[in-house]
Backbone bond lengths (Angstrom), bond angles and torsions (degrees), N, CA, C in turn:
res aa  C-N    CA-C-N  psi(-1)  N-CA   C-N-CA  omega(-1)  CA-C   N-CA-C  phi
1 M - - - 1.433 - - 1.526 108.38 -
2 A 1.308 116.40 134.33 1.461 121.85 177.01 1.522 108.43 -100.12
3 R 1.290 115.80 141.92 1.461 120.25 178.70 1.520 108.95 -129.60
4 G 1.295 115.98 152.75 1.450 121.11 177.26 1.502 110.36 148.65
5 Q 1.305 115.45 174.45 1.453 120.70 -179.58 1.522 108.56 -97.82
6 L 1.308 116.36 128.19 1.451 122.46 177.95 1.515 107.32 -99.86
7 T 1.305 116.73 123.02 1.459 120.01 -179.43 1.515 110.14 -125.60
8 L 1.319 115.29 153.57 1.460 122.64 179.76 1.514 106.86 -152.13
9 R 1.313 116.51 145.07 1.466 119.77 -179.29 1.523 110.67 -67.63
10 D 1.347 116.23 141.15 1.462 121.70 178.97 1.514 112.71 -60.57
11 D 1.354 117.93 -30.45 1.455 119.59 -175.11 1.530 112.47 -73.71
12 N 1.323 118.24 7.40 1.459 120.48 174.86 1.522 111.23 -79.31
13 G 1.301 117.45 1.74 1.444 121.12 173.37 1.513 113.08 104.83
14 P 1.338 114.71 169.96 1.459 119.71 -176.07 1.528 113.73 -69.37
15 N 1.309 117.73 -19.28 1.463 120.57 -177.88 1.522 112.69 -95.29
16 A 1.317 117.44 13.33 1.463 120.60 -174.57 1.523 112.06 -59.96
17 V 1.321 117.67 -43.25 1.464 120.72 -179.64 1.524 109.74 -63.50
18 D 1.328 117.06 -43.12 1.466 120.34 177.47 1.525 111.25 -62.20
19 Q 1.339 116.62 -39.27 1.459 120.14 178.43 1.522 111.32 -64.63
20 I 1.314 116.51 -40.28 1.463 120.20 178.09 1.521 110.10 -62.80
21 N 1.329 115.86 -48.38 1.467 119.56 -179.66 1.523 111.76 -62.15
22 S 1.331 117.78 -37.42 1.466 121.04 176.98 1.516 111.43 -66.21
23 A 1.334 116.30 -41.29 1.463 120.27 179.01 1.519 110.60 -64.40
24 L 1.318 116.56 -42.34 1.465 120.09 177.56 1.529 110.40 -62.26
25 A 1.337 116.47 -44.78 1.463 120.82 -179.03 1.528 111.28 -62.00
26 A 1.325 116.83 -35.87 1.469 120.14 178.96 1.524 111.46 -63.14
27 L 1.331 115.97 -25.81 1.462 120.95 178.39 1.521 111.90 -95.70
28 G 1.342 116.72 5.16 1.452 120.40 -178.46 1.516 112.80 76.89
29 L 1.334 116.78 23.26 1.457 122.12 -178.27 1.519 109.97 -115.11
30 Y 1.319 115.82 165.97 1.453 120.70 173.24 1.530 108.31 -149.54
31 A 1.319 115.26 155.36 1.465 120.63 178.80 1.516 108.13 -85.90
32 E 1.331 117.08 125.57 1.462 120.81 178.77 1.523 111.42 -73.74
33 E 1.321 116.04 -28.20 1.454 121.18 179.38 1.514 108.50 -118.90
34 E 1.324 115.97 168.82 1.453 120.36 178.46 1.524 110.18 -61.30
35 V 1.325 116.99 137.76 1.459 122.23 177.83 1.525 108.26 -71.52
36 V 1.325 116.30 126.62 1.461 122.29 -179.20 1.525 108.70 -108.84
37 L 1.307 116.23 125.60 1.459 120.69 177.10 1.520 108.22 -91.76
38 D 1.316 116.70 123.81 1.460 122.57 -176.20 1.522 108.47 -126.94
39 D 1.315 118.14 118.17 1.463 120.67 -176.00 1.518 113.81 -88.14
40 D 1.328 118.52 0.87 1.452 121.09 -178.90 1.519 113.53 -100.47
41 E 1.306 117.59 -0.52 1.456 119.45 -171.52 1.530 109.86 -142.73
42 F 1.302 115.73 145.09 1.452 120.28 172.64 1.512 108.22 -145.09
43 W 1.304 116.00 160.45 1.465 122.14 -179.24 1.512 108.38 -113.66
44 L 1.305 115.56 140.76 1.458 121.64 -179.21 1.518 108.45 -119.09
45 W 1.314 116.76 124.79 1.456 120.34 177.36 1.522 108.54 -67.65
46 P 1.330 117.48 141.70 1.478 120.66 -177.24 1.527 113.35 -55.22
47 E 1.316 117.69 -34.57 1.470 119.97 -178.79 1.527 112.96 -70.15
48 N 1.335 116.86 -11.86 1.462 120.77 178.48 1.528 113.16 -103.16
49 E 1.322 116.31 -0.11 1.465 120.30 -175.19 1.529 112.53 -62.02
50 E 1.327 116.77 -44.31 1.467 119.75 -178.73 1.530 111.10 -62.75
51 A 1.333 117.07 -42.77 1.465 120.62 179.42 1.527 111.14 -66.07
52 F 1.329 116.91 -39.72 1.463 119.81 179.81 1.524 110.94 -67.88
53 D 1.328 117.36 -40.45 1.464 120.52 176.48 1.530 110.80 -60.64
54 L 1.335 116.27 -41.95 1.465 120.04 177.03 1.525 110.10 -64.89
55 W 1.318 117.00 -41.52 1.466 121.59 178.70 1.532 110.52 -56.95
56 L 1.312 116.05 -44.95 1.465 119.27 178.29 1.525 111.24 -64.63
57 A 1.321 116.59 -36.06 1.465 121.03 -178.44 1.527 112.82 -69.57
58 V 1.319 118.11 -29.94 1.467 120.51 -175.73 1.533 112.76 -92.13
59 Q 1.316 117.55 8.72 1.460 119.55 -178.87 1.522 113.09 -66.22
60 T 1.326 117.52 -13.74 1.467 120.45 175.37 1.527 111.23 -87.20
61 Q 1.320 118.03 1.48 1.463 121.68 -173.95 1.529 113.66 -103.25
62 W 1.331 117.98 14.65 1.458 119.93 179.19 1.528 110.48 -72.50
63 T 1.323 116.05 135.96 1.461 121.26 170.81 1.523 106.93 -96.23
64 R 1.315 116.11 154.04 1.459 120.10 -175.83 1.520 110.39 -126.08
65 D 1.327 114.22 152.14 1.454 121.03 170.19 1.524 107.11 -130.09
66 V 1.310 117.84 -166.05 1.469 120.07 -175.88 1.528 112.86 -65.60
67 Q 1.320 118.12 -22.06 1.463 121.51 -179.52 1.529 112.76 -94.50
68 G 1.316 117.97 -3.35 1.458 120.82 -178.20 1.517 110.51 121.71
69 A 1.319 116.09 -145.49 1.462 120.78 -178.62 1.526 110.31 -63.37
70 A 1.334 115.48 132.34 1.461 120.90 -178.40 1.525 111.84 -107.52
71 G 1.303 117.81 -19.17 1.460 122.16 -178.14 1.511 109.45 151.98
72 L 1.309 114.51 172.57 1.460 119.71 179.32 1.519 111.10 -84.71
73 N 1.313 116.44 147.46 1.454 123.04 171.79 1.534 106.36 -78.04
74 Y 1.327 117.45 103.86 1.467 121.23 -173.24 1.522 112.66 -65.55
75 T 1.325 117.01 -29.22 1.465 118.94 175.36 1.522 109.66 -64.08
76 G 1.330 116.38 -41.91 1.453 120.66 177.05 1.523 112.22 -64.44
77 V 1.322 117.39 -36.17 1.467 121.51 177.13 1.526 109.27 -64.43
78 E 1.332 116.38 -44.20 1.467 120.65 179.34 1.536 110.85 -61.76
79 V 1.329 117.02 -44.97 1.462 120.96 178.59 1.525 109.83 -61.31
80 C 1.319 117.13 -42.68 1.463 121.30 179.44 1.529 110.51 -59.91
81 M 1.333 117.50 -41.47 1.467 119.91 177.75 1.524 110.51 -62.45
82 R 1.331 116.53 -45.92 1.477 119.73 -179.84 1.517 111.30 -62.60
83 M 1.320 117.53 -43.07 1.456 121.44 -178.79 1.530 112.00 -65.96
84 R 1.323 116.39 -24.98 1.463 120.73 177.60 1.533 111.51 -90.26
85 G 1.324 116.87 4.84 1.457 120.70 177.06 1.516 114.58 81.49
86 I 1.329 117.29 15.27 1.467 121.30 177.89 1.521 106.61 -89.60
87 R 1.321 116.63 97.65 1.464 120.87 -171.74 1.530 113.75 -116.99
88 R 1.314 117.89 -20.54 1.474 119.16 -178.22 1.523 109.90 -70.84
89 P 1.342 117.50 125.80 1.466 121.13 -175.42 1.528 114.38 -54.62
90 K 1.329 117.86 -40.59 1.474 119.91 -179.36 1.528 111.15 -64.68
91 V 1.326 116.76 -39.48 1.469 121.07 178.91 1.524 109.55 -68.93
92 Q 1.332 117.20 -43.32 1.468 120.87 177.58 1.530 110.79 -59.17
93 E 1.335 115.93 -44.01 1.468 120.63 -179.25 1.530 111.06 -62.33
94 R 1.331 116.26 -44.49 1.472 120.56 -179.98 1.528 110.71 -64.43
95 L 1.323 116.86 -47.57 1.461 120.19 -178.75 1.523 111.51 -66.42
96 F 1.328 117.03 -39.37 1.461 120.04 179.34 1.527 110.34 -61.73
97 G 1.327 117.20 -41.49 1.468 120.74 177.27 1.523 111.84 -61.11
98 L 1.322 116.67 -41.30 1.463 120.61 178.09 1.521 111.31 -67.29
99 I 1.332 116.73 -39.92 1.468 120.68 177.66 1.529 109.79 -62.46
100 Q 1.322 116.71 -41.52 1.466 119.67 178.49 1.525 111.44 -63.44
101 M 1.317 117.43 -38.84 1.470 119.91 177.38 1.525 110.52 -62.11
102 M 1.327 117.12 -43.45 1.464 120.51 179.09 1.525 110.97 -67.71
103 E 1.323 115.93 -36.57 1.466 120.49 177.22 1.528 110.30 -61.35
104 H 1.320 116.78 -49.09 1.471 120.66 -179.15 1.528 111.08 -63.13
105 A 1.336 117.06 -40.43 1.463 120.05 178.54 1.521 110.65 -63.71
106 S 1.326 117.01 -40.80 1.469 120.79 178.38 1.518 110.88 -64.18
107 L 1.321 116.89 -46.48 1.464 120.47 -179.70 1.526 111.06 -62.37
108 D 1.329 117.24 -40.95 1.473 120.97 177.45 1.529 111.10 -62.32
109 E 1.320 116.04 -44.55 1.467 120.37 179.73 1.517 110.90 -62.93
110 W 1.314 117.50 -45.45 1.459 120.49 179.75 1.533 111.60 -64.75
111 A 1.325 116.89 -36.89 1.470 120.35 178.10 1.534 110.65 -64.96
112 Q 1.326 117.32 -38.89 1.465 120.40 178.26 1.518 111.91 -66.65
113 R 1.320 116.82 -32.90 1.467 120.60 -179.23 1.525 112.80 -75.32
114 R 1.340 117.25 -20.18 1.474 120.33 179.93 1.486 111.73 -74.95
């Protein structure tokens, strides 16, 4: 049995609780208590910690155009990885791919808000 608090941001839409319950059911699980959506907290899986730390570090590397953020300066991202001691090519490649996914998600979200 797994225990803990499951949280999800409210801005995931009105069906967020149903989506959580469906996802749990797909894994053969169910919530013993009512699912509570909390927008002040999130959980990070340990295997994503390095990528998230890098993501936070590269937030000074956004390029801008007339509409706002246009994308990350990839040279700056590469320098940030080197300065943090991330030198193995396979690790750099994996982290860079994850950073690009977060970059695209951020740009999509900002475009929807405009």
